[in-house]
N, C-alpha and C positions, 0 to 999 in steps of 0.2 A: 274192292272199293276203283272198276278204271276210271268212271268219269271225276276222279278228285286225282288223279297218274297224270293235270294238268297243271304243270305251273298259275297262269292265269284260271284254272277254277280252281283252284286253295284256295290264291288273295279274292276269288271273287266271296269265297263259301266264307271264308271265312270275316271278309266286312259286315260279311248280312248274320254274323254272332255278332256283331254293333245294333242288333237289328231289322228290322223292312227297313230299304230304301229303293226308289228308283232306281229306274236302268240312267239315266244320265246321270247324281247321283254316285253309282257302281262303277264306272267309267269313266270318271274319272277322274284321273293318273294315276288309269294304268295302259299299257307300256299298247293297248288294241285297240281298233276305232272296236264305235257303237256297238254299229251290227256285229263284230264280233264279239261283242260283251253279248247280243242276245240269243246270240250260239250258243253261247258259252251254259248261259243263261235255260233253256233249247233242254244241253244235256241234262245239267245238273238238276233240272226235275224230271225231264225226267225219271232222272237214276233214284226219284222221294227228296232227291235233301232238297230242294226249297219248293216252295207253289208261289202264284199270284197273286193277285183277286185286281180291281179293276176300282181307279178311285182317282175319277174326272174323269179327264182325255190321259191316262197313264197306264200304263201299269207300276205293281209297285211291287217290289217282292222279297219274301221268309224263307227261312229253315224254315224246311218242315217238322216238324218233333218225332212223328212216326218215322223219319226215315232218317235223322239223325238218333232217336236210340235205338234204331238196326244198328247204325254203324258203329256202337259203344257196345251196343251186345259183345257183338264179333268184333271189337279190341280187346275187352275183357272177358274173349272165349276161347283171345288169340295167348293172351299178356298169363292167363291162366295159365293153358299148356305151357310154354314157352317157361312160366314156374320150375312151372313141375321136372319139365326133364331139366331144369337142367338144376338143381334141389335132388334128384337123382342120381347128375355126372357127378355133382359137390361133393355125395356120400360117397359116390366109388372109390374118389378118389383119396375120400378120407380111411376110407376101407383099405384102399391096397397102402395106404401109406405107415398105416400103424402094425 
């Protein structure tokens, strides 16, 4: 997932794991401007990883459970495949050494 390939977007994603936040709170302490954080949020939103809702005169962002579930399913599938391949390789080495 290319949306999480950028370190700033990963940091934003990780901050939102603790709960919903407005842009200003997300931007606090990041090495980029608030407008840049807004752009990163747009990318994450477009990727289906975050969603937003209006609260008074600002927008509050949170993780999108649907997108996070899809991401989790992808990684579970990846690790299942990797572990099967590792098991096959380990069994092959064991057979060769007997």
